[in-house]
C-alpha positions in Angstrom: 45.2 -33.3 87.0 42.4 -35.8 87.7 39.2 -35.2 89.7 36.9 -38.0 90.8 33.3 -37.9 91.8 31.5 -41.0 93.1 27.8 -41.6 92.9 25.3 -44.5 93.1 25.4 -45.1 96.9 22.3 -45.5 99.0 20.2 -47.8 101.2 19.7 -51.4 100.0 18.3 -54.5 101.7 20.6 -57.5 102.3 20.9 -59.5 99.1 20.3 -56.5 96.9 22.6 -54.8 94.4 24.0 -51.4 93.8 26.2 -50.0 91.0 28.7 -47.3 92.0 30.1 -45.0 89.4 33.2 -42.8 89.6 33.1 -39.9 87.1 36.6 -39.0 86.0 37.5 -35.4 85.0 40.8 -35.2 83.3 42.8 -37.8 81.5 43.5 -41.4 82.6 46.8 -42.4 81.1 47.8 -45.9 80.1 49.9 -46.6 83.2 47.2 -45.5 85.7 45.7 -48.1 88.0 42.2 -47.7 89.4 40.8 -48.8 92.7 37.7 -48.9 95.0 38.3 -48.6 98.7 35.8 -48.5 101.6 35.8 -47.3 105.1 33.2 -48.6 107.7 32.6 -46.6 110.9 35.4 -47.1 113.4 37.5 -49.1 110.9 40.5 -48.4 108.7 40.0 -47.8 105.0 40.4 -51.0 103.1 41.0 -51.9 99.5 38.0 -53.6 97.9 38.8 -53.9 94.2 41.7 -53.2 91.8 41.9 -52.6 88.0 45.4 -52.5 86.8 46.7 -50.6 83.8 47.0 -53.9 82.1 43.3 -54.7 82.6 43.7 -57.3 85.4 41.3 -57.2 88.3 41.8 -58.2 91.9 39.4 -58.3 94.8 39.4 -58.5 98.6 38.4 -61.9 99.8 35.3 -60.5 101.5 33.8 -59.3 98.2 35.2 -61.8 95.7 32.5 -63.3 93.5 30.1 -60.5 94.4 31.8 -57.3 93.3 33.0 -56.3 89.8 35.2 -53.4 88.9 35.1 -52.1 85.3 36.2 -49.1 83.3 33.8 -47.4 80.9 35.9 -45.5 78.4 33.0 -44.1 76.6 31.5 -42.5 79.8 34.9 -42.0 81.4 33.9 -43.7 84.6 35.2 -46.4 86.9 32.3 -48.5 88.1 31.8 -51.0 90.9 28.9 -53.5 90.5 28.0 -54.9 93.9 25.7 -57.9 94.2 24.5 -60.0 97.1 25.1 -57.2 99.5 25.6 -57.9 103.2 25.2 -55.6 106.2 29.0 -55.8 106.6 29.4 -54.1 103.2 28.0 -50.9 104.8 30.7 -48.2 104.4 31.7 -45.1 102.6 33.1 -46.2 99.2 35.9 -44.2 97.6 37.4 -44.5 94.1 41.1 -43.8 93.5 43.5 -43.4 90.6 47.1 -44.2 91.2 49.5 -42.4 88.9 52.9 -44.1 89.0 55.7 -42.0 90.4 53.4 -39.1 91.1 50.4 -39.4 93.4 47.0 -40.8 94.2 43.8 -39.1 93.3 40.8 -39.7 95.6 37.1 -39.0 95.3 35.0 -37.7 98.1 33.1 -41.0 98.8 29.6 -42.3 98.6 27.7 -43.9 101.4 26.4 -47.5 101.0 24.1 -48.8 103.7 22.9 -52.4 103.7 20.1 -52.9 106.1 16.6 -54.4 106.4 
């Protein structure tokens, strides 16, 4: 069983930075993949960043070069560093762990608002 709790959201001005953290309770196994998704008001949830079990990363075109997903094994967190934030980055951000052949585990989300 895996439980995920996101933190680090808030209000930031355009061009600013935030670091989201997803605290993991339970065990991440070697074949798990980790993700950050977001959902803006009135829009479908979209995939933002992927960290595969092999350590490869992938990003949505809209955040490429600005966002970085990492895994902190010591703290047991999945982090998302967000730089050069834009108003269109405003959304609720969710972390997810995908366990192959079993299920997805989701956090409850953290609000990010980019506004002057």
